[in-house]
ROSE-483313 format. One record per residue (C-alpha): residue number from 1; residue in one letter; y, x, z. Coordinates in steps of 0.05 Angstrom, whole numbers. Example, Ala and Ser with C-alpha at 12.3 -4.5 7.8 and 13.67 -1.06 7.14 Angstrom:
% ROSE-483313
     k   r       yy       xx       zz
     1   A      -90      246      156
     2   S      -21      273      143
***
This chain:
% ROSE-483313
     k   r       yy       xx       zz
     1   M     1866    -2168     1610
     2   R     1797    -2176     1580
     3   K     1819    -2145     1514
     4   F     1851    -2088     1552
     5   K     1785    -2074     1588
     6   E     1747    -2074     1523
     7   W     1799    -2028     1492
     8   L     1795    -1982     1552
     9   I     1719    -1980     1551
    10   E     1719    -1967     1476
    11   R     1769    -1909     1483
    12   T     1731    -1881     1542
    13   V     1666    -1880     1502
    14   I     1702    -1846     1444
    15   V     1733    -1793     1489
    16   C     1666    -1780     1523
    17   G     1633    -1773     1455
    18   L     1686    -1723     1433
    19   I     1677    -1683     1497
    20   V     1602    -1680     1487
    21   A     1610    -1660     1413
    22   C     1661    -1606     1432
    23   T     1615    -1580     1487
    24   V     1557    -1575     1439
    25   C     1600    -1538     1387
    26   L     1626    -1490     1440
    27   V     1556    -1475     1466
    28   F     1532    -1462     1395
    29   L     1592    -1419     1380
    30   F     1583    -1378     1444
    31   L     1509    -1366     1429
    32   A     1526    -1346     1357
    33   L     1581    -1298     1379
    34   E     1537    -1264     1431
    35   S     1480    -1256     1380
    36   R     1524    -1210     1338
    37   Y     1500    -1151     1380
    38   A     1432    -1158     1347
    39   F     1463    -1135     1282
    40   N     1479    -1067     1314
    41   A     1405    -1052     1312
    42   E     1381     -985     1288
    43   F     1311     -974     1263
    44   P     1275     -914     1293
    45   F     1213     -885     1262
    46   G     1168     -826     1275
    47   Y     1111     -787     1243
    48   R     1065     -732     1268
    49   I     1050     -679     1215
    50   V     1005     -618     1221
    51   A      983     -562     1176
    52   E      914     -534     1187
    53   S      853     -504     1154
    54   P      812     -557     1117
    55   G      757     -558     1170
    56   A      799     -556     1232
    57   Y      803     -616     1279
    58   A      760     -658     1232
    59   G      764     -731     1250
    60   E      814     -721     1306
    61   S      881     -755     1311
    62   V      941     -713     1290
    63   A      972     -729     1358
    64   F      917     -688     1392
    65   S      937     -625     1355
    66   P      981     -580     1398
    67   Y     1014     -553     1335
    68   A     1033     -619     1302
    69   S     1107     -631     1290
    70   F     1143     -696     1305
    71   V     1194     -716     1252
    72   G     1232     -781     1258
    73   A     1290     -819     1287
    74   H     1298     -831     1361
    75   P     1345     -887     1383
    76   D     1392     -837     1416
    77   G     1375     -777     1372
    78   G     1368     -711     1409
    79   E     1415     -736     1463
    80   G     1361     -784     1487
    81   L     1313     -727     1504
    82   D     1313     -676     1558
    83   E     1313     -601     1543
    84   M     1238     -594     1549
    85   E     1226     -646     1495
    86   L     1283     -625     1449
    87   D     1278     -549     1452
    88   V     1204     -539     1439
    89   F     1204     -477     1396
    90   A     1155     -470     1339
    91   P     1097     -424     1356
    92   T     1105     -353     1331
    93   L     1051     -318     1290
    94   E     1031     -280     1352
    95   E     1022     -345     1391
    96   L      982     -375     1334
    97   S      936     -314     1330
    98   G      865     -333     1348
    99   V      879     -408     1357
   100   A      907     -434     1291
   101   T      914     -408     1221
   102   A      967     -456     1196
   103   A     1027     -491     1226
   104   T     1093     -527     1213
   105   C     1163     -518     1239
   106   T     1232     -549     1231
   107   L     1305     -528     1233
   108   P     1340     -589     1263
   109   E     1409     -558     1253
   110   S     1435     -524     1191
   111   N     1460     -463     1230
   112   L     1393     -446     1262
   113   Q     1359     -381     1242
   114   A     1285     -374     1227
   115   N     1272     -344     1295
   116   E     1301     -407     1326
   117   A     1255     -455     1289
   118   R     1234     -516     1329
   119   R     1168     -553     1329
   120   D     1200     -622     1324
   121   D     1261     -654     1292
   122   W     1294     -714     1326
   123   R     1349     -750     1288
   124   R     1391     -812     1298
   125   P     1368     -872     1258
   126   S     1438     -879     1229
   127   E     1435     -809     1201
   128   I     1368     -821     1168
   129   G     1387     -889     1140
   130   S     1449     -861     1107
   131   G     1407     -818     1060
   132   H     1391     -756     1101
   133   S     1322     -728     1102
   134   I     1282     -686     1151
   135   R     1255     -620     1127
   136   L     1189     -592     1150
   137   Y     1166     -520     1135
   138   V     1093     -508     1123
   139   F     1059     -440     1126
   140   A      993     -404     1140
   141   T      983     -343     1184
   142   P      953     -277     1160
   143   E      888     -298     1193
   144   H      879     -356     1144
   145   A      820     -340     1099
   146   G      813     -399     1053
   147   K      848     -412      987
   148   E      873     -480     1011
   149   M      907     -509     1072
   150   R      911     -582     1091
   151   V      971     -624     1112
   152   R      955     -686     1153
   153   W     1003     -741     1176
   154   E     1000     -805     1215
   155   P     1051     -852     1249
   156   D     1073     -835     1319
   157   A     1042     -877     1374
   158   G     1075     -945     1376
   159   F     1107     -940     1308
   160   L     1087     -992     1256
   161   P     1112     -971     1186
   162   N     1112    -1041     1158
   163   D     1161    -1064     1211
   164   C     1212    -1012     1189
   165   P     1263    -1036     1136
   166   Y     1267     -967     1104
   167   D     1228     -939     1046
   168   L     1190     -882     1080
   169   R     1167     -825     1036
   170   L     1137     -756     1045
   171   R     1153     -710      986
   172   L     1142     -638      968
   173   A     1213     -610      962
   174   R     1198     -537      949
   175   V     1139     -495      926
   176   P     1136     -421      946
   177   T     1145     -368      893
   178   G     1080     -351      859
   179   I     1046     -418      876
   180   E     1031     -468      821
   181   L     1032     -538      848
   182   E     1061     -602      819
   183   P     1110     -637      866
   184   F     1081     -699      899
   185   E     1109     -759      936
   186   V     1072     -804      984
   187   D     1094     -875     1002
   188   L     1085     -875     1077
   189   K     1083     -951     1081
   190   K     1026     -957     1031
   191   Q      991     -896     1060
   192   P     1014     -891     1132
   193   S      963     -837     1149
   194   G      926     -788     1105
   195   S      920     -715     1084
   196   I      931     -672     1023
   197   R      907     -602     1005
   198   I      954     -550      979
   199   P      944     -477      959
   200   T      951     -428     1016
   201   W     1017     -393     1027
   202   I     1018     -340     1082
   203   A     1078     -321     1124
   204   H     1072     -248     1144
   205   S     1129     -250     1195
   206   D     1164     -301     1237
   207   S     1225     -298     1193
   208   E     1182     -319     1133
   209   R     1159     -384     1165
   210   V     1216     -421     1131
   211   D     1206     -388     1063
   212   G     1143     -426     1042
   213   Y     1129     -499     1029
   214   V     1183     -550     1046
   215   L     1163     -622     1058
   216   E     1216     -676     1065
   217   V     1209     -741     1103
   218   Q     1257     -791     1074
   219   A     1277     -859     1101
   220   L     1322     -896     1053
   221   R     1346     -967     1055
   222   P     1323    -1004      992
   223   K     1378    -1023      943
   224   G     1408    -1090      958
   225   T     1385    -1089     1030
   226   S     1441    -1101     1080
   227   Q     1442    -1094     1155
   228   V     1438    -1169     1162
   229   S     1376    -1174     1118
   230   A     1344    -1116     1156
   231   V     1356    -1150     1223
   232   L     1331    -1217     1198
   233   G     1272    -1183     1166
   234   Q     1252    -1153     1233
   235   L     1263    -1221     1266
   236   T     1209    -1251     1221
   237   S     1157    -1198     1238
   238   T     1095    -1210     1281
   239   H     1111    -1162     1338
   240   W     1156    -1174     1398
   241   S     1162    -1109     1438
   242   P     1234    -1098     1459
   243   T     1222    -1037     1502
   244   G     1199     -967     1483
   245   A     1220     -919     1429
   246   Y     1203     -966     1372
   247   A     1232    -1033     1394
   248   R     1209    -1093     1353
   249   F     1239    -1162     1356
   250   G     1193    -1207     1315
   251   I     1201    -1280     1333
   252   L     1136    -1304     1301
   253   P     1092    -1291     1363
   254   L     1143    -1330     1405
   255   L     1144    -1387     1354
   256   F     1068    -1388     1354
   257   G     1066    -1394     1429
   258   T     1119    -1448     1432
   259   A     1089    -1488     1374
   260   T     1017    -1483     1398
   261   M     1033    -1504     1469
   262   T     1076    -1561     1444
   263   L     1023    -1586     1397
   264   I      971    -1585     1453
   265   A     1021    -1624     1496
   266   L     1031    -1676     1441
   267   G      956    -1681     1432
   268   V      952    -1702     1505
   269   A     1016    -1743     1513
   270   V     1019    -1783     1448
   271   P      951    -1819     1451
   272   F      955    -1832     1526
   273   G     1029    -1849     1522
   274   V     1022    -1899     1466
   275   L      961    -1932     1498
   276   C      998    -1937     1564
   277   A     1059    -1966     1529
   278   V     1016    -2019     1495
   279   F      984    -2038     1562
   280   V     1051    -2043     1597
   281   S     1081    -2083     1539
   282   E     1024    -2130     1523
   283   F      973    -2134     1579
   284   A     1008    -2121     1645
   285   S     1037    -2178     1686
   286   K     1112    -2180     1696
   287   R     1106    -2152     1767
   288   L     1056    -2098     1747
   289   R     1099    -2080     1686
   290   H     1159    -2069     1730
   291   L     1118    -2027     1778
   292   L     1088    -1984     1723
   293   K     1154    -1973     1688
   294   S     1187    -1953     1753
   295   T     1131    -1904     1768
   296   V     1133    -1873     1699
   297   E     1208    -1866     1701
   298   L     1202    -1835     1770
   299   L     1157    -1781     1741
   300   L     1215    -1759     1698
   301   S     1250    -1734     1760
   302   V     1193    -1689     1784
   303   P     1217    -1617     1782
   304   T     1181    -1577     1729
   305   V     1168    -1521     1778
   306   V     1126    -1569     1819
   307   L     1084    -1587     1757
   308   A     1077    -1514     1741
   309   Y     1050    -1495     1809
   310   L     1004    -1555     1810
   311   G      977    -1530     1743
   312   L      970    -1460     1771
   313   M      935    -1479     1835
   314   M      892    -1537     1810
   315   L      885    -1541     1735
   316   A      878    -1467     1720
   317   P      820    -1455     1768
   318   W      786    -1519     1746
   319   L      789    -1498     1672
   320   M      763    -1429     1690
   321   S      703    -1458     1726
   322   L      690    -1511     1673
   323   V      698    -1474     1607
   324   G      720    -1404     1626
   325   S      655    -1369     1609
   326   A      642    -1410     1547
   327   L      711    -1397     1518
   328   R      714    -1326     1547
   329   M      778    -1341     1585
   330   E      805    -1280     1620
   331   S      854    -1320     1662
   332   G      873    -1391     1677
   333   R      944    -1375     1656
   334   N      940    -1385     1581
   335   L      961    -1429     1522
   336   L      912    -1485     1538
   337   T      932    -1493     1611
   338   C     1005    -1490     1594
   339   G      998    -1541     1538
   340   L      961    -1590     1583
   341   V     1014    -1586     1637
   342   L     1068    -1594     1584
   343   G     1031    -1657     1562
   344   V     1038    -1685     1632
   345   L     1112    -1667     1631
   346   I     1128    -1705     1567
   347   L     1082    -1764     1580
   348   P     1135    -1805     1615
   349   T     1184    -1794     1557
   350   V     1132    -1818     1507
   351   V     1112    -1878     1549
   352   T     1184    -1900     1562
   353   V     1210    -1895     1491
   354   A     1147    -1924     1460
   355   E     1146    -1983     1508
   356   D     1219    -1998     1492
   357   A     1202    -1996     1418
   358   L     1143    -2044     1428
   359   G     1185    -2090     1471
   360   A     1239    -2094     1416
   361   V     1191    -2124     1366
   362   P     1209    -2198     1356
   363   R     1162    -2247     1389
   364   S     1160    -2286     1323
   365   L     1123    -2230     1289
   366   K     1068    -2231     1340
   367   E     1064    -2306     1340
   368   G     1059    -2305     1264
   369   G      999    -2258     1270
   370   F      965    -2305     1319
   371   A      980    -2364     1272
   372   L      943    -2328     1217
   373   G      881    -2326     1261
   374   L      885    -2253     1282
   375   E      853    -2229     1346
   376   R      898    -2198     1399
   377   S      872    -2129     1383
   378   E      886    -2141     1309
   379   V      956    -2165     1324
   380   I      970    -2101     1363
   381   R      938    -2057     1309
   382   K      964    -2093     1247
   383   V     1030    -2123     1269
   384   L     1057    -2093     1334
   385   L     1045    -2019     1322
   386   P     1069    -2018     1249
   387   A     1132    -2057     1269
   388   A     1147    -2007     1325
   389   K     1127    -1944     1286
   390   V     1198    -1917     1280
   391   G     1207    -1921     1355
   392   I     1140    -1889     1367
   393   V     1159    -1832     1320
   394   A     1223    -1825     1360
   395   A     1182    -1820     1424
   396   V     1141    -1765     1393
   397   L     1203    -1726     1370
   398   L     1237    -1732     1438
   399   G     1173    -1710     1473
   400   F     1168    -1652     1424
   401   S     1240    -1632     1438
   402   R     1228    -1636     1513
   403   A     1167    -1591     1508
   404   V     1200    -1540     1461
   405   G     1257    -1529     1509
   406   E     1216    -1524     1573
   407   T     1222    -1457     1610
   408   M     1192    -1459     1680
   409   I     1122    -1484     1661
   410   L     1117    -1431     1607
   411   W     1142    -1377     1653
   412   I     1089    -1392     1706
   413   L     1029    -1413     1664
   414   S     1033    -1382     1594
   415   G     1010    -1312     1614
   416   G     1074    -1276     1594
   417   T     1048    -1236     1535
   418   A     1076    -1245     1465
   419   T     1015    -1245     1419
   420   W     1002    -1261     1347
   421   P      935    -1296     1334
   422   R      878    -1262     1300
   423   L      853    -1305     1243
   424   D      795    -1261     1221
   425   N      744    -1315     1238
   426   V      738    -1381     1275
   427   S      719    -1347     1340
   428   S      781    -1303     1340
   429   A      825    -1361     1323
   430   A      795    -1404     1378
   431   S      803    -1348     1429
   432   S      878    -1348     1414
   433   L      882    -1417     1445
   434   V      855    -1392     1512
   435   G      892    -1326     1512
   436   P      959    -1307     1543
   437   A     1022    -1323     1503
   438   R     1096    -1329     1510
   439   G     1146    -1379     1482
   440   I     1220    -1373     1464
   441   P     1250    -1405     1528
   442   D     1210    -1363     1578
   443   T     1222    -1299     1538
   444   I     1297    -1310     1544
   445   A     1291    -1324     1619
   446   I     1245    -1265     1633
   447   E     1281    -1212     1594
   448   M     1354    -1232     1603
   449   A     1351    -1209     1676
   450   N     1337    -1136     1657
   451   V     1372    -1129     1590
   452   D     1429    -1081     1575
   453   F     1493    -1122     1569
   454   E     1517    -1126     1497
   455   G     1458    -1084     1474
   456   V     1412    -1098     1415
   457   Q     1359    -1134     1457
   458   Y     1415    -1176     1489
   459   G     1437    -1196     1419
   460   Y     1366    -1214     1397
   461   L     1356    -1258     1458
   462   F     1419    -1297     1441
   463   L     1397    -1299     1368
   464   I     1331    -1333     1385
   465   G     1372    -1376     1434
   466   V     1413    -1401     1375
   467   L     1349    -1420     1338
   468   L     1321    -1456     1400
   469   F     1386    -1493     1412
   470   A     1391    -1515     1339
   471   L     1319    -1538     1338
   472   T     1323    -1580     1401
   473   M     1390    -1609     1381
   474   L     1362    -1629     1313
   475   L     1301    -1661     1344
   476   N     1343    -1700     1393
   477   V     1392    -1724     1341
   478   V     1336    -1748     1295
   479   G     1298    -1779     1353
   480   Y     1356    -1819     1380
   481   S     1377    -1841     1311
   482   L     1307    -1868     1299
   483   I     1311    -1907     1364
   484   R     1369    -1946     1335
   485   R     1328    -1965     1273
   486   K     1281    -2024     1271
   487   A     1220    -2014     1226
   488   W     1206    -2089     1225
   489   R     1273    -2101     1191
   490   S     1257    -2057     1131
***
């Protein structure tokens, strides 16, 4: 009967282990499958381009010019716009009279006539990425007096050229008859905004507006760049802005927020946790040790939302009153506050695991230290802590894993803004520690509620979920494997 019980227990443990392993694999597989929608991403871009006399609108943004043309790729092409946005006709020569001496126009469709020229050209990103280009016609009116005209360009508001996986170029595709000008090509990533002067070409009628200069805006995928590499390239950028015309899904600000808050938490929990573990293991009486261990383990059951609201109502105002003006804190909800509360959260984990590691050190090692004439503090420092170092490292890793995966505290206390730190100087870097931030877990929780099912943002949220799951799983596996090791045996 005893052998049967042992056999049954052994088989039960094996079955439970297999169930856990299968569950982990299924969760990982589900996350990976749902993240495939991120690879349907398209990459919109947009530029504002205007033709003008060399002295007109000096120093002003191209966006302020009422005669600037938008050329670029909208996520839904022209279908994503209403008629007022899409069917803005290019100004006629009569409409330009007295207000502008140069202008641009486009023909978004091949069957449009010159009298149907539009001001803007909206394309689908898929059309642009497949090798198409957008043509822009440049002309001057009969009122233009100078020998030169100027073409200026700049990115549309919200568009960051370096986050786009395409090679963006502005090139002169056609020179009017009678004009001598060498073709030019501008790399719009290296020179995202600028201007160039060209000889004047005058359109004497509306039909001639498309007979002059032709500029082409090209967006071509570099050779050897696949959709997968483009998506992963955007994932490693420094901007997370999933809404708007130019959605960006850079995970680096989220990693910065998660890593910084976790490091602050470890800076609080590890020193206090190890000291507390040493006290419980070496100085406390048996009764006090039992009481302290029970109290610490009880703290593990405190709901994180309770800790978060305690931090919001007590710690955040206290920090604002204490160091708010000195550190120029705009709000108590920031990286520092969140990191300190996370430190309180993981403190019981560090204390419990570290105390178990210290308690597992053989008594003979400590007695040997005393026999050599070492003081108690020296025995702790030179014998006990080195012998338990593997377990202490495991405590740190498990605390790290607990902090990395925490959601509610980050949601309530981090400030909710994905930011990338400014490292221009020490002051800017320090201000990042007291500014709002966002981590990976709270980003998933916040945005998943309002995301389009099976859309690109939906896929990116699952993609960063895969990374978070893999990281926490790795930390837990390493941490628990270290617990089984005994440094004093090596």
